N, C-alpha and C positions, 0 to 999 in steps of 0.2 A: 695139458689140456684145461683141468679145472683152474689152473693159476691164470690162465690167459682170461678165461671167462669172469674170473673175479676182477681182473684189471679193467676189462671191458666194461662192466657194470659199474665198477668204481668212477671211472671217465665217464661214462653216461650220466650218474647221478650227480657227479661234480659239475658236469655242464649245464646239467638242467638245474641245479641249485643256483648256479652262476646267471643263467639266465632269468630265473624267477627273481633275483636279486635285482638284476639291472632293470627288468619291468617294473619290480616295487619301486625302485629309485627314480624312475623315469615318471611314474604316476606321482610319487611323493613330491618331487620338483612342481610337477604339473599343478597339484592341488596346493601346495605351497604359494605358488604364484598366483594362484586364482583367489585364494582365500585370504591369505597372510600378508603377502608382500604387497607395497604400494606402487602402483603405476607411476610413470612422471608425472602424467595429468593429473592424477589425484594429490600428488605431492605440490603442484603447483596452485591447485584449488584449495589446499589447506593455508598455504601462504598468502593467497589472497584474501581469505577470511579473516587472516591475521594482521593485514595491512594497516597501517597506521595513517597513512595518508592516501589520498586518491591518485596522487601521482606515483605512487608506489604500486598501487593496486592495478593502474592502467598498464605498467611497464611490464608487470606479471601477466596480464590479460594479453597483452601482444605476444608475449611469449608462448602463452597457452595455445592462442590461436595459430600461431606458426608450427608449433609442435604437433597439433591436430590437422595441419594444412588447410585451416580455415580460409585463409586468405587466398589460396588458390580458388577454393570454392567461391568466395565472395565475387571473385574477378569474373567468373563465368556467369553470364546472366540469365542463364537457361536454368529453367527448375520445373518441376510438375507442381510445386507448392504454390505457384502464383501465375499469372497470366503476364508472362515477361514481354511478348509480343505488343500487348495493349500499351503498358508503360513506356515501352521503348516507341510506339507510334506517337503517343501524345507527348512525350518528351521530344521529339522531332518536331512535332508540330507547335509547341510553346517556344523552341528556339527559333525557329524559322519565323514566327510571327514577331519575336522581339528583334530579330536581325533586319527584318523588313520595315519596322518602326509600324506595323499595322495594330493599334490600339484596342480598335474593335474586335478583331479577329482574336487576339490575344484573350480579350475579355470574354469573349464566347467559348473559347476553348477552357478556360478556367472553370466557367460557370457550369460548364455542360457535364463535367465527371468530377467535381471536387468533393469527394467523399472519404471518409477516414481509413477504409480498407478496401478501396477501390483494387480491384483485380486480386484480392486477397494479399496485398502488401504488409498487412498487419499481422500476418500468422506468425506467432512465437516461433514456430520450427523455422524459420527463415533468419533467425538471429544467432550470430555468434557472440563470444564475450566481448567482442569490440564493437559491433555492428550487425549490418545485413548486407545484401547485396549491393555492390556499387552503383548499379542499374537505379535501385530504389531510393538510394541515398541521393544520387543525382537529380532523381525526377523531383523528390521533395525539396531539396535546394533551389531547384529553379522554378519550382512553383512559390515558394516564399519570396524569392529575388523578383519574382515576376509582379507579385503584389506590391512590393516596394517601389518598383519601376511604374506601376500604374499610379501610385501616390504623387511622384516627383514630375511625372510627364503631362504635358499639355495635351488635353484630349479635345479634338475639335466637336463642337456640339454638345459638349458634357459640361455641366456646372458642376461647382463643388457639391451640391445638394444631390446631384445624380451619382456622384463618385460616392458619397457617402452611403448613399441607398445601396449601391452596388455590394461596397463592402459589408454593410449591415446585412443585407440579404444572403451573401453567401455566408456569412459567418453564421446566421442562423441556420442555413441547410447543412453546414458543417457539424455543428453542435460544440457542446462543451464538456470539458472534463471535471470531476471532482475529486478530490483526495479525502479517502474515508479512513478514519482512526479507529478502529474496533478494539475496544475494552483494554485489558491485560493486567489490572492489579498493578504490582510493581513493575511488570514487564512493560507497562504502559509507558513509561519512559523512554523505551525503545523509539516512541513515537518522533519524540524531539530530534532525534538522529535522522529520521526518515525526512520529517520536513527540512532540517538543515542541507541535507545531501540535494534536495530537490531545489530550496532556495538558492543554494551557490551555484547551480549549474542553470538557472533561471528556467525551471521546470515547475514551480509551484503553481498549481491552479489557484485562481481567485476564489474558487468556490470549495470551501472545506467543510466536511461533515464528521461529527464525532458522537460516540457511544459509549458509555461507560466511562472508565477512566480516558478513553479518547476524547471525550467531551471536555474533561479538564484541560487536557493539552491543546485542543483544538481552540479553546477559550484564551489561553495564553498568546496564542499563534495571532489570532485575527483582531486582538486590541491593540497590538503593537504595529507601527509603521515600519516600512523597508528599513530605514535608518534604525531604529530601534531592536528590530528582529535579531539581527545577530548576536547580540549580548545576550539575549533572552535564549537563543537557540545553543549557547554555549554554556548555559547554566549560569553565568554571571548576573542575569539579570532577573532571577527567580527568588524570592523572598521565601526562606523554609523556616522563619523564626517559629512560627506555631509548633512545627514539630520538634525544635529543639528545645522549646519551653515545656514540653509534655514531659520528657524523661531524660536524663542525661545520657549523651552518645555512648554508644558502645554496650548500653544494657540490654540483655534479652528480653523480648517482649512477648515470647510465646505463652508463658504461663498468665501473664496479664491479659492477653487476648483471650485465652480459654476460660478465665474466670469471668470475663466481661461477656463472653458468649452464654456461659452457663446462668449466669444471675440476671442479665439482661436480655439475652436473645440475639444481640449482634456482635461481631467482631472488632470493629473499628469505630472510632470516635467521630460520629458526623460533625460535630462542632468543631472539632479539630481540622477537618478536611475543608468546612465552612470558611474557617478562619484563614487557611492556606489560601484558599482561591479568592476571597476576599481582599488579602493583603497583596495579590498581585495583579487584579483586573480592577478593585474598586468597586462601585455601585454603578458601572456603564451598563446601558440597556444596549439590545441588539440593533436599534438605530442608531444609536450614538456611537457604537463600535463601526457601523458600516459608514457613516459619515466621517469617521476618522482614518479608516484603513482603506475604504472600499473593497474589502475582503468580504465575501458572503460567508457568513457563520451561520452553520446549521447544526444542532443538538437533537438527537433523537430521544424521545422520551416515550413512555406507555402509561395509561393510567386505566381506571376502573371505568372511565366515563367515555363512552366512543365518540361523544361529540367535542371531545377538547383535543387541540391539534397533536398529532403524533410527532411533528418537526417543528421546531422553534426557530426562526430566524427574524431578520428585519422585515419581512413582509407578513408573516402570519403573526408574530407577536411581538410588535415591534417596542413597546414600553416594557417587557418582562427584563429582570436584572438578569445578567448573565450568568453569575455565580449560583444563583438559586436554581437555574435551569440545568446547569453542569451537576449539582449534586443531585437533583431529582433523576437525572439520567443513571446514576448510580444506585438508587434506591434498589434495594434487594433484601428480601427477608433473610435473617440471619446474619447480614453483612453490614447494614446500616440502619438507624431508625428512621423513620418515615420523616421526611423534609417538606417544608410548605415553600411554594414559589411566591418570590416576591416581585412587585413591579413599581413604577411611577405613575401616579395618578396625573391629572391635568395641571395639577399646581406643582408637580416635582417632588411631591411627598411619597416616601415608599410606604407602600401598604401590601396586604395580602393580595394576591391574584386569584380572584375566584370568577373564573367566566361564565359558571354555571349557576352563580349565587350560593354554592356551598362550597366547603373544601373538597379539594381533589385528591385521591388516594394514588400514589405512584407506586406502579409495579415493575417487577423485572420481566426480564425476557421469557423466563421459565413458567409464566402464568398467561402467556400470550400464544395464539395460536399462529400458524405460518404466515397468513395473510396479513395479519397485525405487525409481525415481525418485519415483513417485507415492505409494509406502507410507507415508512419515512423515504425509503431510497425511490420509491416510486414517486412521491410528493417531490422529491429533489428533481426529478426528470422533468416533472409538469410545471414546476415554476421556472426552472432556469435552462431548460433545454439541455439537460445533461443526457449524453448517450454515451459516455465512456468513465470507467471507475478505476482509479487507482486505490487498492485497499492494502492499509498496514495492517496485519492481522497479528495480535500480541497476546492473545487469549492463551493463559497457560495449558489449558486442556486440549487446545486446537493446534498450536503451533507445532509441537512435535511431530505431529502428522500432517503435516502441509509444508513440505520442502519446496524451494525456489521452482516456481513453475515456468519460468522466463527460459531455462535451459533443460527442458523436459527431455527434449531428443540426445542429450549427453548424459543421461544417468545411466549408472551402472545397473546391471541386472538385479543386484541387492537391492538398490534403492526402488527400482520398479516393483519388485515382489512385496516390499514393504508397504508400497502405497496400494497394492493388489488386496493385500491383506487387510488394510484399514478401510478401504472402501468397501469390502465385502461385509466386516464387521459393522460397519456404519449401515449397511443396507438392512442387515438382520436386525439392528436394533430398530429400525424406522418400522420392519414388520411388526415388531413386539410392540412398539408404539402405537399401530393402528390397533392394536387387538387390546390396548389397554393392559397390557402385562408388564409394561417398563417401569423399573423402579425409579424413584425421583433423579438419583444421581445419575444413572445413564440418560435420563431424558434431557438433562441439563446439556450434555454432548451434543444431542440432536436440535434443541431449541436455540442454541447459537449459531446453528447452520444456516445462515441466509443464503439461499439458493441463488437470489438475484446477484449476488456477489462472489461467485463460485464458478461461472461458466468461463469458457476460453477465451472469451474476448475482454477478460478483466485481468489487469495487473496485480498481482498478489504479491507484496512483499513480507516476508517472515524472517524474524531474528534468529540468529543462529545461536541454540542454547544448550548449556551442558547441564548436568547433575548439580554441579554446584549453584548455578543460577537458580534452580528449582528450590534447593535449601533455603535461598535468601527469601522466598517467600514467607519463610517464618520468622524472620527477623524485622524488627521495627522499620518504619517508613524512612526513606532516604533523608539524611540531615545535612549533608556535607555535599559540596560541589564535585568533590571525586565521586560520590555516589550516582551523581546525575551524570558526569561524562562517562562513567562505567555503561551505564544502561544506554545513553545516547550514542556511543561509539557503536553499540552492537546494531543500532537500528540504521545508523550511516552506512556501515560496512556490507550490510544486506541490501540496502539501495544502490550502491554501485553496481551490482549484476543487474539490476533492471532499468539503469539508466539508458543503455542503448534503444531499448524498444520504448520507453516512454520518450525519447528524443524525437524518433520517427514518427510516433502516433501524435503527438501533442504539438511539434514544431510547427506545423502551419496553423493549427488553431491560435498558438500565442502570438505569431505573426499577424494574422487576421485582427486578432484582439488589440495588439499595439497599434496597427494601422489605423483602426477604428477610432482609438482614443485620441490618435494625433489629429486626424481630419475632422473629427468632432470638435477638438479645441480650436482648430484653425476656422472652423464655421463660427464657433461662438466668438472669436475675436473681431471676424469680419460683421 
């Protein structure tokens, strides 16, 4: 009897232990798959981030969309995220008017509802890695082809000037885009890749705005014509001789920078920076650059004098030398010495620019309040009818906390948790800043937080950075073409993820812009 009881208890405990091991093994595998294993889509995304060409990236993106069944989702026009009935009805009306050759009806349809986010079709949550709903893509294609059709079709009782007025008014109501290049220190070279990706896909806005290191990059871009730009964007057209002469390549500069900061109060040599910019763009003024390329160059600056413009361009400061404005945009206590802005007088002689009759001190964003920081972008909207921003964000203390926002709906729960924690920290820092209790270092994280450029309607492009990239901040400035290609490639790879959204949001705008230029040229010849 006792022996049978012993064996029964042994069997029970053996079964219990076996059950516990099985349960533990089950949850171990679950947790392993949840936290440590890589899902197939995650592996594809990693490959996309490492793709060396856009063709390679595109093949991977198609595979990822197929894996996630996004191709089936795109084929179904219905969604609660946009007014698919409105878009479908307008698409049918446009196609019917074109088929019947009713030019006046087609004109009225296009003018009556041509806005960038009609029916919420610009919502980022409507975009996969390849594109958006087929209905939205077809609608945009029909709108673009309709404007080309109007250009080439004879319209009864409508003169060339009336056609030109129609396209001009439509273009004015639709609004324009600007590309904003935000700071970055060494990471600012990523902006070159952003510009190159947009330029190669015919999506580069004519209006480009830069601040900090972004001002240096935008200066390079806007002084070169379309024929010259490919070489510049590949790094072959950039003169780095001033950096090369400073000290032999490969020599560590950390101690030299630390000594300069302790003895002189700034880290980098403004004279070297000025020379690099001069070597690449010369003594061109904003007005001369616009006449040469027809690109609108904007550089955001801040001064202690509230009567000095915060946005430099060919309208507000036509005779100012671009290189001096770019250096002033980088003025920052502890980073660069104070710099003075130069201009050309009525005789073409280079003199100091003193609009108030006395020298102007330029200051960093850390010394400005929020309204001053947003003023340049408000001014861009006022001067050039800008209602859409594409932001390349490369600031080293912001980029790590700003993942690509184009595919927010496909983020893992871990990414969403990180974003939630970061937003909570920034909110608490803002509260401490309001009470005047925030230390200077943490205040910098907030003072560069331009709220106008961080809402859901803005396309933000952030480079994919790693620990080794941050270590390079302590190494000397880039001196070789390979240095430029490395950082430029990071910006280009990040931009590929945003191309579907930019293409749909800006396609109609660029067609209107092109049609207007063609019609204006035709009228001028007549």
